[in-house]
A tleap script that builds the chain and sets N, CA, C and O, in Angstrom:
source leaprc.protein.ff14SB
mol = sequence {
  NMET LYS TYR ASN PHE ILE ASP LEU PHE ALA
  GLY ILE GLY GLY PHE HIE LEU ALA LEU SER
  SER TYR GLY ALA LYS CYS VAL PHE ALA SER
  GLU TRP ASP LYS GLU ALA ALA ASN THR TYR
  LYS ILE ASN PHE GLY ILE GLU PRO LYS GLY
  ASP ILE THR ILE ILE ASP GLU LYS ASP ILE
  PRO PRO HIE ASP ILE ILE CYS GLY GLY PHE
  PRO CYS GLN ALA PHE SER ILE ALA GLY LYS
  ARG GLY GLY PHE GLU ASP CILE
}
set mol.1.N position { -2.131 14.901 26.348 }
set mol.1.CA position { -1.625 13.826 27.200 }
set mol.1.C position { -0.760 12.887 26.358 }
set mol.1.O position { -1.140 12.491 25.256 }
set mol.2.N position { 0.377 12.549 26.882 }
set mol.2.CA position { 1.286 11.629 26.200 }
set mol.2.C position { 1.040 10.215 26.717 }
set mol.2.O position { 0.960 9.998 27.926 }
set mol.3.N position { 0.923 9.267 25.813 }
set mol.3.CA position { 0.678 7.874 26.173 }
set mol.3.C position { 1.949 7.061 26.037 }
set mol.3.O position { 2.755 7.294 25.135 }
set mol.4.N position { 2.124 6.102 26.942 }
set mol.4.CA position { 3.196 5.112 26.852 }
set mol.4.C position { 2.577 3.791 26.416 }
set mol.4.O position { 1.480 3.432 26.844 }
set mol.5.N position { 3.296 3.076 25.558 }
set mol.5.CA position { 2.783 1.774 25.137 }
set mol.5.C position { 3.865 0.709 25.220 }
set mol.5.O position { 5.060 1.003 25.213 }
set mol.6.N position { 3.404 -0.554 25.301 }
set mol.6.CA position { 4.301 -1.692 25.195 }
set mol.6.C position { 3.938 -2.432 23.915 }
set mol.6.O position { 2.772 -2.487 23.524 }
set mol.7.N position { 4.932 -2.990 23.279 }
set mol.7.CA position { 4.785 -3.617 21.966 }
set mol.7.C position { 5.128 -5.103 22.107 }
set mol.7.O position { 6.299 -5.481 22.074 }
set mol.8.N position { 4.099 -5.942 22.263 }
set mol.8.CA position { 4.294 -7.375 22.440 }
set mol.8.C position { 4.141 -8.082 21.094 }
set mol.8.O position { 3.336 -7.667 20.260 }
set mol.9.N position { 4.916 -9.150 20.881 }
set mol.9.CA position { 4.926 -9.845 19.590 }
set mol.9.C position { 5.172 -8.803 18.505 }
set mol.9.O position { 4.446 -8.726 17.513 }
set mol.10.N position { 6.209 -8.007 18.718 }
set mol.10.CA position { 6.420 -6.750 18.009 }
set mol.10.C position { 6.794 -6.893 16.541 }
set mol.10.O position { 6.613 -5.952 15.769 }
set mol.11.N position { 7.307 -8.038 16.145 }
set mol.11.CA position { 7.745 -8.163 14.758 }
set mol.11.C position { 8.787 -7.103 14.444 }
set mol.11.O position { 9.719 -6.889 15.219 }
set mol.12.N position { 8.628 -6.442 13.307 }
set mol.12.CA position { 9.582 -5.393 12.927 }
set mol.12.C position { 9.074 -4.000 13.287 }
set mol.12.O position { 9.743 -3.006 13.008 }
set mol.13.N position { 7.877 -3.921 13.914 }
set mol.13.CA position { 7.457 -2.643 14.471 }
set mol.13.C position { 6.298 -1.919 13.820 }
set mol.13.O position { 6.260 -0.689 13.864 }
set mol.14.N position { 5.361 -2.613 13.222 }
set mol.14.CA position { 4.209 -1.959 12.606 }
set mol.14.C position { 3.390 -1.143 13.597 }
set mol.14.O position { 3.028 -0.001 13.314 }
set mol.15.N position { 3.096 -1.727 14.763 }
set mol.15.CA position { 2.353 -0.985 15.783 }
set mol.15.C position { 3.167 0.198 16.293 }
set mol.15.O position { 2.627 1.270 16.564 }
set mol.16.N position { 4.464 -0.013 16.418 }
set mol.16.CA position { 5.344 1.069 16.885 }
set mol.16.C position { 5.237 2.278 15.947 }
set mol.16.O position { 5.089 3.413 16.400 }
set mol.17.N position { 5.313 2.025 14.661 }
set mol.17.CA position { 5.205 3.113 13.685 }
set mol.17.C position { 3.880 3.853 13.841 }
set mol.17.O position { 3.843 5.084 13.863 }
set mol.18.N position { 2.792 3.089 13.947 }
set mol.18.CA position { 1.472 3.707 14.031 }
set mol.18.C position { 1.323 4.562 15.284 }
set mol.18.O position { 0.923 5.723 15.200 }
set mol.19.N position { 1.641 3.995 16.440 }
set mol.19.CA position { 1.433 4.729 17.690 }
set mol.19.C position { 2.406 5.896 17.845 }
set mol.19.O position { 2.015 6.965 18.314 }
set mol.20.N position { 3.649 5.708 17.463 }
set mol.20.CA position { 4.604 6.803 17.605 }
set mol.20.C position { 4.253 7.967 16.680 }
set mol.20.O position { 4.590 9.114 16.971 }
set mol.21.N position { 3.584 7.678 15.575 }
set mol.21.CA position { 3.171 8.761 14.676 }
set mol.21.C position { 2.132 9.669 15.331 }
set mol.21.O position { 1.927 10.798 14.888 }
set mol.22.N position { 1.481 9.181 16.378 }
set mol.22.CA position { 0.518 9.982 17.144 }
set mol.22.C position { 1.116 10.518 18.439 }
set mol.22.O position { 0.403 11.076 19.273 }
set mol.23.N position { 2.426 10.348 18.606 }
set mol.23.CA position { 3.104 10.905 19.763 }
set mol.23.C position { 3.238 9.979 20.950 }
set mol.23.O position { 3.758 10.389 21.988 }
set mol.24.N position { 2.782 8.735 20.831 }
set mol.24.CA position { 2.932 7.774 21.929 }
set mol.24.C position { 4.381 7.302 22.002 }
set mol.24.O position { 5.096 7.302 21.000 }
set mol.25.N position { 4.801 6.903 23.187 }
set mol.25.CA position { 6.185 6.471 23.414 }
set mol.25.C position { 6.214 4.986 23.787 }
set mol.25.O position { 5.492 4.546 24.681 }
set mol.26.N position { 7.047 4.235 23.098 }
set mol.26.CA position { 7.228 2.816 23.406 }
set mol.26.C position { 8.167 2.691 24.595 }
set mol.26.O position { 9.285 3.206 24.562 }
set mol.27.N position { 7.718 2.006 25.652 }
set mol.27.CA position { 8.537 1.841 26.850 }
set mol.27.C position { 9.017 0.401 27.029 }
set mol.27.O position { 9.800 0.117 27.935 }
set mol.28.N position { 8.547 -0.515 26.163 }
set mol.28.CA position { 8.940 -1.918 26.274 }
set mol.28.C position { 8.512 -2.634 24.997 }
set mol.28.O position { 7.431 -2.382 24.464 }
set mol.29.N position { 9.369 -3.524 24.516 }
set mol.29.CA position { 9.018 -4.346 23.361 }
set mol.29.C position { 9.473 -5.779 23.610 }
set mol.29.O position { 10.479 -6.025 24.275 }
set mol.30.N position { 8.707 -6.715 23.061 }
set mol.30.CA position { 9.034 -8.125 23.175 }
set mol.30.C position { 8.857 -8.796 21.819 }
set mol.30.O position { 7.822 -8.641 21.171 }
set mol.31.N position { 9.871 -9.541 21.396 }
set mol.31.CA position { 9.829 -10.290 20.131 }
set mol.31.C position { 10.812 -11.436 20.230 }
set mol.31.O position { 11.980 -11.221 20.555 }
set mol.32.N position { 10.364 -12.649 19.957 }
set mol.32.CA position { 11.235 -13.812 20.108 }
set mol.32.C position { 12.072 -14.100 18.862 }
set mol.32.O position { 13.132 -14.718 18.968 }
set mol.33.N position { 11.621 -13.667 17.689 }
set mol.33.CA position { 12.364 -13.920 16.462 }
set mol.33.C position { 13.579 -12.989 16.402 }
set mol.33.O position { 13.431 -11.767 16.415 }
set mol.34.N position { 14.759 -13.563 16.337 }
set mol.34.CA position { 15.988 -12.781 16.418 }
set mol.34.C position { 16.148 -11.786 15.259 }
set mol.34.O position { 16.582 -10.654 15.474 }
set mol.35.N position { 15.807 -12.193 14.060 }
set mol.35.CA position { 15.948 -11.291 12.908 }
set mol.35.C position { 14.958 -10.135 12.992 }
set mol.35.O position { 15.314 -8.989 12.718 }
set mol.36.N position { 13.724 -10.432 13.368 }
set mol.36.CA position { 12.731 -9.366 13.517 }
set mol.36.C position { 13.146 -8.418 14.636 }
set mol.36.O position { 13.039 -7.200 14.496 }
set mol.37.N position { 13.622 -8.983 15.753 }
set mol.37.CA position { 14.059 -8.153 16.882 }
set mol.37.C position { 15.232 -7.259 16.482 }
set mol.37.O position { 15.303 -6.102 16.897 }
set mol.38.N position { 16.143 -7.789 15.685 }
set mol.38.CA position { 17.279 -6.990 15.222 }
set mol.38.C position { 16.797 -5.836 14.343 }
set mol.38.O position { 17.279 -4.711 14.479 }
set mol.39.N position { 15.860 -6.104 13.453 }
set mol.39.CA position { 15.298 -5.054 12.604 }
set mol.39.C position { 14.602 -3.995 13.454 }
set mol.39.O position { 14.739 -2.798 13.198 }
set mol.40.N position { 13.861 -4.432 14.459 }
set mol.40.CA position { 13.172 -3.504 15.370 }
set mol.40.C position { 14.190 -2.596 16.050 }
set mol.40.O position { 13.990 -1.385 16.147 }
set mol.41.N position { 15.279 -3.192 16.518 }
set mol.41.CA position { 16.320 -2.413 17.194 }
set mol.41.C position { 16.948 -1.390 16.246 }
set mol.41.O position { 17.175 -0.242 16.628 }
set mol.42.N position { 17.224 -1.805 15.023 }
set mol.42.CA position { 17.801 -0.888 14.037 }
set mol.42.C position { 16.824 0.252 13.741 }
set mol.42.O position { 17.223 1.413 13.656 }
set mol.43.N position { 15.551 -0.086 13.587 }
set mol.43.CA position { 14.547 0.915 13.219 }
set mol.43.C position { 14.212 1.899 14.343 }
set mol.43.O position { 13.972 3.079 14.086 }
set mol.44.N position { 14.196 1.410 15.601 }
set mol.44.CA position { 13.665 2.229 16.685 }
set mol.44.C position { 14.626 2.447 17.858 }
set mol.44.O position { 14.313 3.210 18.772 }
set mol.45.N position { 15.782 1.793 17.843 }
set mol.45.CA position { 16.740 1.966 18.928 }
set mol.45.C position { 16.338 1.294 20.220 }
set mol.45.O position { 16.895 1.592 21.276 }
set mol.46.N position { 15.380 0.391 20.148 }
set mol.46.CA position { 14.919 -0.355 21.321 }
set mol.46.C position { 15.181 -1.831 21.055 }
set mol.46.O position { 14.746 -2.369 20.037 }
set mol.47.N position { 15.888 -2.483 21.965 }
set mol.47.CA position { 16.143 -3.908 21.798 }
set mol.47.C position { 15.008 -4.690 22.452 }
set mol.47.O position { 14.885 -4.682 23.677 }
set mol.48.N position { 14.175 -5.366 21.652 }
set mol.48.CA position { 13.083 -6.127 22.239 }
set mol.48.C position { 13.590 -7.251 23.129 }
set mol.48.O position { 14.576 -7.921 22.819 }
set mol.49.N position { 12.895 -7.439 24.236 }
set mol.49.CA position { 13.164 -8.592 25.090 }
set mol.49.C position { 12.686 -9.815 24.329 }
set mol.49.O position { 11.980 -9.683 23.329 }
set mol.50.N position { 13.050 -10.973 24.774 }
set mol.50.CA position { 12.705 -12.209 24.079 }
set mol.50.C position { 11.272 -12.651 24.299 }
set mol.50.O position { 10.340 -11.850 24.238 }
set mol.51.N position { 11.116 -13.915 24.550 }
set mol.51.CA position { 9.819 -14.579 24.699 }
set mol.51.C position { 9.030 -13.989 25.867 }
set mol.51.O position { 9.472 -14.051 27.014 }
set mol.52.N position { 7.875 -13.424 25.575 }
set mol.52.CA position { 7.068 -12.771 26.605 }
set mol.52.C position { 6.612 -13.747 27.688 }
set mol.52.O position { 6.325 -13.336 28.813 }
set mol.53.N position { 6.546 -15.022 27.359 }
set mol.53.CA position { 6.074 -15.995 28.355 }
set mol.53.C position { 7.075 -16.242 29.476 }
set mol.53.O position { 6.732 -16.840 30.496 }
set mol.54.N position { 8.319 -15.781 29.292 }
set mol.54.CA position { 9.309 -15.980 30.356 }
set mol.54.C position { 9.786 -14.663 30.973 }
set mol.54.O position { 10.715 -14.645 31.779 }
set mol.55.N position { 9.143 -13.571 30.586 }
set mol.55.CA position { 9.487 -12.258 31.140 }
set mol.55.C position { 8.629 -12.004 32.370 }
set mol.55.O position { 7.408 -12.155 32.324 }
set mol.56.N position { 9.261 -11.623 33.457 }
set mol.56.CA position { 8.538 -11.320 34.690 }
set mol.56.C position { 7.749 -10.035 34.500 }
set mol.56.O position { 8.294 -9.027 34.050 }
set mol.57.N position { 6.488 -10.068 34.835 }
set mol.57.CA position { 5.639 -8.881 34.645 }
set mol.57.C position { 6.154 -7.660 35.388 }
set mol.57.O position { 5.851 -6.529 35.009 }
set mol.58.N position { 6.936 -7.880 36.448 }
set mol.58.CA position { 7.505 -6.756 37.199 }
set mol.58.C position { 8.558 -6.010 36.379 }
set mol.58.O position { 8.910 -4.875 36.700 }
set mol.59.N position { 9.061 -6.653 35.318 }
set mol.59.CA position { 10.075 -6.034 34.462 }
set mol.59.C position { 9.468 -5.208 33.322 }
set mol.59.O position { 10.194 -4.635 32.509 }
set mol.60.N position { 8.147 -5.153 33.272 }
set mol.60.CA position { 7.463 -4.380 32.235 }
set mol.60.C position { 7.059 -3.033 32.828 }
set mol.60.O position { 6.321 -2.984 33.811 }
set mol.61.N position { 7.540 -1.941 32.235 }
set mol.61.CA position { 7.264 -0.610 32.792 }
set mol.61.C position { 5.766 -0.265 32.751 }
set mol.61.O position { 4.999 -0.874 32.005 }
set mol.62.N position { 5.368 0.713 33.557 }
set mol.62.CA position { 3.982 1.189 33.497 }
set mol.62.C position { 3.655 1.681 32.082 }
set mol.62.O position { 4.505 2.257 31.403 }
set mol.63.N position { 2.426 1.446 31.655 }
set mol.63.CA position { 2.034 1.790 30.291 }
set mol.63.C position { 0.533 2.065 30.228 }
set mol.63.O position { -0.232 1.653 31.100 }
set mol.64.N position { 0.141 2.762 29.186 }
set mol.64.CA position { -1.262 3.090 28.962 }
set mol.64.C position { -1.906 2.183 27.919 }
set mol.64.O position { -3.105 1.910 27.977 }
set mol.65.N position { -1.103 1.720 26.970 }
set mol.65.CA position { -1.609 0.937 25.847 }
set mol.65.C position { -0.766 -0.326 25.692 }
set mol.65.O position { 0.460 -0.287 25.800 }
set mol.66.N position { -1.444 -1.445 25.436 }
set mol.66.CA position { -0.760 -2.707 25.120 }
set mol.66.C position { -1.020 -3.017 23.655 }
set mol.66.O position { -2.170 -3.115 23.228 }
set mol.67.N position { 0.046 -3.170 22.892 }
set mol.67.CA position { -0.067 -3.617 21.502 }
set mol.67.C position { 0.351 -5.075 21.457 }
set mol.67.O position { 1.325 -5.467 22.100 }
set mol.68.N position { -0.379 -5.873 20.705 }
set mol.68.CA position { -0.032 -7.276 20.544 }
set mol.68.C position { -0.222 -7.686 19.100 }
set mol.68.O position { -1.350 -7.796 18.621 }
set mol.69.N position { 0.866 -7.908 18.416 }
set mol.69.CA position { 0.786 -8.284 17.009 }
set mol.69.C position { 0.241 -9.688 16.821 }
set mol.69.O position { 0.650 -10.627 17.504 }
set mol.70.N position { -0.669 -9.812 15.905 }
set mol.70.CA position { -1.260 -11.097 15.555 }
set mol.70.C position { -0.234 -11.903 14.775 }
set mol.70.O position { 0.394 -11.359 13.867 }
set mol.71.N position { -0.039 -13.179 15.095 }
set mol.71.CA position { 0.942 -13.982 14.340 }
set mol.71.C position { 0.570 -14.036 12.858 }
set mol.71.O position { -0.522 -14.474 12.499 }
set mol.72.N position { 1.470 -13.596 12.024 }
set mol.72.CA position { 1.143 -13.491 10.601 }
set mol.72.C position { 1.545 -14.713 9.792 }
set mol.72.O position { 1.107 -14.851 8.650 }
set mol.73.N position { 2.356 -15.600 10.338 }
set mol.73.CA position { 2.871 -16.716 9.544 }
set mol.73.C position { 1.752 -17.565 8.938 }
set mol.73.O position { 1.879 -18.055 7.816 }
set mol.74.N position { 0.664 -17.736 9.678 }
set mol.74.CA position { -0.435 -18.565 9.182 }
set mol.74.C position { -1.160 -17.932 7.991 }
set mol.74.O position { -1.879 -18.617 7.264 }
set mol.75.N position { -0.971 -16.636 7.796 }
set mol.75.CA position { -1.678 -15.927 6.732 }
set mol.75.C position { -0.747 -15.419 5.641 }
set mol.75.O position { -1.205 -14.971 4.591 }
set mol.76.N position { 0.537 -15.487 5.881 }
set mol.76.CA position { 1.523 -14.930 4.968 }
set mol.76.C position { 1.976 -15.970 3.951 }
set mol.76.O position { 1.971 -17.169 4.231 }
set mol.77.N position { 2.368 -15.498 2.765 }
set mol.77.CA position { 2.938 -16.418 1.778 }
set mol.77.C position { 4.276 -16.968 2.260 }
set mol.77.O position { 4.777 -17.954 1.718 }
set mol.78.N position { 4.859 -16.329 3.286 }
set mol.78.CA position { 6.107 -16.830 3.856 }
set mol.78.C position { 5.850 -18.019 4.777 }
set mol.78.O position { 6.785 -18.737 5.133 }
set mol.79.N position { 4.605 -18.233 5.163 }
set mol.79.CA position { 4.242 -19.343 6.047 }
set mol.79.C position { 3.513 -20.438 5.289 }
set mol.79.O position { 3.578 -20.505 4.062 }
set mol.80.N position { 2.822 -21.292 6.021 }
set mol.80.CA position { 2.107 -22.422 5.413 }
set mol.80.C position { 0.718 -22.047 4.910 }
set mol.80.O position { 0.061 -22.854 4.253 }
set mol.81.N position { 0.265 -20.831 5.210 }
set mol.81.CA position { -1.037 -20.327 4.783 }
set mol.81.C position { -2.179 -21.189 5.284 }
set mol.81.O position { -3.151 -21.417 4.564 }
set mol.82.N position { -2.066 -21.675 6.523 }
set mol.82.CA position { -3.115 -22.490 7.109 }
set mol.82.C position { -4.233 -21.674 7.730 }
set mol.82.O position { -5.214 -22.234 8.219 }
set mol.83.N position { -4.095 -20.366 7.716 }
set mol.83.CA position { -5.132 -19.501 8.295 }
set mol.83.C position { -5.386 -19.808 9.749 }
set mol.83.O position { -4.460 -20.128 10.494 }
set mol.84.N position { -6.637 -19.714 10.158 }
set mol.84.CA position { -6.977 -19.941 11.560 }
set mol.84.C position { -6.822 -21.412 11.961 }
set mol.84.O position { -6.846 -21.733 13.149 }
set mol.85.N position { -6.665 -22.302 10.986 }
set mol.85.CA position { -6.489 -23.734 11.280 }
set mol.85.C position { -5.025 -24.088 11.517 }
set mol.85.O position { -4.725 -25.207 11.933 }
set mol.86.N position { -4.111 -23.158 11.259 }
set mol.86.CA position { -2.674 -23.401 11.415 }
set mol.86.C position { -2.343 -23.555 12.900 }
set mol.86.O position { -2.693 -22.708 13.721 }
set mol.87.N position { -1.689 -24.613 13.211 }
set mol.87.CA position { -1.309 -24.865 14.614 }
set mol.87.C position { 0.187 -24.832 14.759 }
set mol.87.O position { 0.705 -25.021 15.860 }
savepdb mol mol.pdb
quit
């Protein structure tokens, strides 16, 4: 059975790599960061939609799996490293 997935808060596509390696197909991606979205498009040929909070749910194709990337800025050296207390 082939699974379809959506990639929310997609970043540069870590979940995409993992699921596609098992034969799943990405049918929708959402990422608000323009640079990350551009990298995702270059890597996978899918242009992520913007902010998921303003996307109409009717515009999201049928899917079997929902991927949602955890915001990494609070834990990354590129961010403030506030962990779970980062607001």
